[in-house]
C-alpha positions as CSV (number, residue, x, y, z in Angstrom):
1,X,0.0,0.0,0.0
2,X,1.1,3.5,-0.7
3,X,0.6,6.0,2.0
4,X,1.5,9.1,0.0
5,X,-1.4,8.5,-2.4
6,X,-3.8,6.8,0.0
7,X,-4.1,4.0,-2.5
8,X,-3.8,0.3,-2.6
9,X,-1.5,-1.2,-5.2
10,X,-2.6,-4.3,-7.1
11,X,-1.4,-6.1,-10.2
12,X,-3.9,-7.0,-13.0
13,X,-3.1,-9.4,-15.8
14,X,-2.1,-7.7,-19.1
15,X,-4.8,-7.4,-21.7
16,X,-5.4,-6.1,-25.2
17,X,-6.4,-2.7,-23.9
18,X,-3.0,-2.1,-22.3
19,X,-1.1,-1.0,-25.4
20,X,-1.4,2.7,-24.5
21,X,0.1,2.0,-21.1
22,X,3.1,0.4,-22.8
23,X,3.4,3.5,-25.0
24,X,3.4,5.7,-21.9
25,X,6.1,3.6,-20.3
26,X,8.2,4.0,-23.5
27,X,9.1,7.6,-22.6
28,X,12.8,8.6,-23.1
29,X,13.3,9.4,-19.4
30,X,12.0,5.9,-18.5
31,X,14.0,4.0,-21.1
32,X,17.3,5.8,-20.6
33,X,18.8,2.8,-18.7
34,X,17.5,0.3,-21.2
35,X,18.9,1.5,-24.5
36,X,16.3,4.2,-25.3
37,X,12.7,4.1,-26.4
38,X,11.4,1.4,-28.7
39,X,9.8,1.9,-32.1
40,X,6.0,1.6,-32.5
41,X,6.6,-1.7,-34.3
42,X,8.6,-3.2,-31.5
43,X,6.0,-2.0,-28.9
44,X,3.3,-3.8,-30.9
45,X,5.3,-7.0,-30.9
46,X,6.0,-6.8,-27.2
47,X,2.4,-6.0,-26.4
48,X,1.3,-9.1,-28.4
49,X,3.8,-11.2,-26.5
50,X,2.5,-9.9,-23.2
51,X,-1.1,-10.6,-24.1
52,X,-0.1,-14.2,-25.1
53,X,1.5,-14.9,-21.7
54,X,-1.4,-17.0,-20.4
55,X,0.4,-19.8,-18.5
56,X,1.3,-18.6,-15.0
57,X,4.0,-21.2,-14.7
58,X,5.9,-19.8,-17.6
59,X,5.3,-16.1,-16.6
60,X,2.9,-13.3,-16.8
61,X,2.8,-9.5,-17.4
62,X,0.6,-7.1,-15.4
63,X,-0.4,-3.5,-15.3
64,X,0.1,-1.9,-11.9
65,X,-3.1,-0.4,-10.7
66,X,-3.8,2.1,-7.9
67,X,-7.0,1.8,-6.1
68,X,-8.2,4.8,-4.0
69,X,-9.1,4.8,-0.4
70,X,-6.3,2.5,0.8
71,X,-4.8,2.5,4.2
72,X,-1.7,4.6,4.7
73,X,1.6,3.2,5.8
74,X,3.9,6.0,4.8
75,X,6.2,3.8,2.7
76,X,8.5,5.7,0.3
77,X,11.0,4.4,-2.1
78,X,12.9,5.4,-5.2
79,X,10.9,3.8,-8.0
80,X,12.2,4.3,-11.4
81,X,12.0,-1.2,-13.0
82,X,9.7,-8.1,3.5
83,X,6.5,-9.0,2.3
84,X,3.2,-7.4,1.6
85,X,0.6,-10.1,1.3
86,X,-1.4,-10.8,-1.8
87,X,-4.6,-9.9,0.2
88,X,-3.2,-6.5,1.1
89,X,-2.3,-5.8,-2.5
90,X,-5.3,-7.3,-4.2
91,X,-5.6,-10.2,-6.6
92,X,-3.5,-10.4,-9.7
93,X,-6.6,-10.2,-11.9
94,X,-9.7,-8.1,-11.9
95,X,-11.5,-5.2,-13.5
96,X,-9.8,-2.3,-15.0
97,X,-10.9,0.0,-12.1
98,X,-8.3,2.2,-10.7
99,X,-5.5,4.2,-12.2
100,X,-2.7,2.5,-14.2
101,X,0.7,3.4,-12.7
102,X,3.0,1.1,-14.6
103,X,3.9,-2.4,-15.7
104,X,5.5,-5.4,-14.1
105,X,5.9,-9.1,-14.8
106,X,7.8,-12.3,-14.3
107,X,9.1,-14.9,-16.7
108,X,11.3,-18.0,-16.7
109,X,14.9,-18.0,-17.8
110,X,18.0,-20.0,-17.4
111,X,20.5,-18.2,-15.2
112,X,23.9,-19.6,-14.3
113,X,22.8,-23.2,-14.8
114,X,19.5,-22.9,-13.0
115,X,15.9,-22.3,-14.0
116,X,14.7,-19.1,-12.3
117,X,12.1,-16.4,-12.6
118,X,13.1,-12.9,-13.7
119,X,11.1,-9.8,-13.0
120,X,11.2,-6.2,-14.3
121,X,9.0,-3.2,-14.0
122,X,8.3,0.3,-15.2
123,X,6.5,2.9,-13.1
124,X,5.3,6.0,-14.9
125,X,7.2,9.1,-13.9
126,X,4.3,10.8,-12.1
127,X,4.1,7.8,-9.7
128,X,7.7,7.3,-8.9
129,X,9.1,7.6,-5.4
130,X,5.9,6.5,-3.7
131,X,6.6,2.8,-2.9
132,X,4.5,1.6,-5.9
133,X,7.2,-0.5,-7.6
134,X,8.3,-2.3,-4.4
135,X,4.7,-3.1,-3.5
136,X,4.1,-4.5,-7.0
137,X,7.4,-6.5,-6.8
138,X,6.2,-8.1,-3.6
139,X,2.9,-8.9,-5.2
140,X,4.7,-10.5,-8.2
141,X,7.0,-12.5,-5.9
142,X,3.9,-13.8,-4.1
143,X,2.3,-14.9,-7.4
144,X,5.5,-16.7,-8.4
145,X,6.0,-18.3,-5.0
146,X,2.5,-19.8,-5.1
147,X,3.5,-21.8,-8.2
148,X,6.2,-23.7,-6.3
149,X,8.1,-24.2,-9.5
150,X,11.4,-22.1,-9.2
151,X,13.2,-21.3,-6.0
152,X,14.4,-17.8,-7.0
153,X,13.1,-14.6,-8.5
154,X,15.8,-12.4,-9.9
155,X,15.9,-8.7,-11.0
156,X,18.7,-7.0,-12.9
157,X,18.7,-3.2,-12.6
158,X,21.6,-1.2,-13.9
159,X,24.3,-0.5,-11.3
160,X,23.8,3.2,-11.9
161,X,20.1,3.2,-11.3
162,X,19.6,3.9,-7.6
163,X,15.8,3.9,-7.8
164,X,15.4,0.4,-9.2
165,X,18.1,-1.0,-6.9
166,X,16.2,0.6,-4.0
167,X,13.0,-1.1,-5.1
168,X,14.8,-4.5,-5.0
169,X,16.1,-3.8,-1.5
170,X,12.6,-2.8,-0.2
171,X,10.9,-5.7,-1.9
172,X,13.0,-8.3,0.0
173,X,15.6,-9.2,-2.6
174,X,19.2,-9.8,-1.6
175,X,22.1,-8.5,-3.7
176,X,24.2,-11.3,-5.2
177,X,26.8,-9.6,-7.4
178,X,27.4,-7.3,-10.3
179,X,27.1,-8.9,-13.8
180,X,27.0,-8.1,-17.5
181,X,23.5,-8.4,-18.8
182,X,22.1,-8.1,-22.4
183,X,18.8,-6.1,-22.6
184,X,17.4,-5.4,-25.0
185,X,19.2,-7.8,-27.4
186,X,22.4,-6.3,-28.7
187,X,22.6,-3.8,-25.8
188,X,25.0,-4.7,-23.0
189,X,24.3,-3.4,-19.4
190,X,26.3,-3.5,-16.2
191,X,23.7,-4.6,-13.7
192,X,23.2,-5.8,-10.2
193,X,21.9,-9.3,-9.7
194,X,19.2,-9.2,-7.0
195,X,17.6,-12.4,-5.9
196,X,14.6,-13.2,-3.7
197,X,14.0,-16.7,-2.3
198,X,10.5,-17.9,-3.1
199,X,10.4,-20.7,-0.6
200,X,7.8,-20.5,2.2
């Protein structure tokens, strides 16, 4: 929950109607650490991929939704991409009520010889610094943990992105090491490898 805005944060499965949210998250100031904004064609392809993510075991994308009239807890963080329960954050599906504040998701990947989940997020500029990304990251971790498939959820923010690294810390991830990471394809990043244990 986000005290500054008096709102509950919940994650809602990605749908056909979320393309405009993806466009809004493609702003230059938000894509600076990821190689810059994508073309409209690439956005359309990515949107179609997100819509097609129907198997929760393989991964899912969500829009981050703010619901009014939530309780306040005063949490603040440095959103840019310890546990709040799924009940407190709301279910990961539901109506489109509330204000869209960003995107988040998780997906499977092989990392250092192990099958893991990876997560990434984008919180719109107007909603950054309010604890929204860390609340959404905790909700995604809860969704992935319920599956019981992979032990770890990883995040790979750039080493020079204090906001996203702060999100990882506040969302209960542990810092493993710095590493070289390719995202998007052809674009090399120096990132931190953050890991959250999904075991009960």
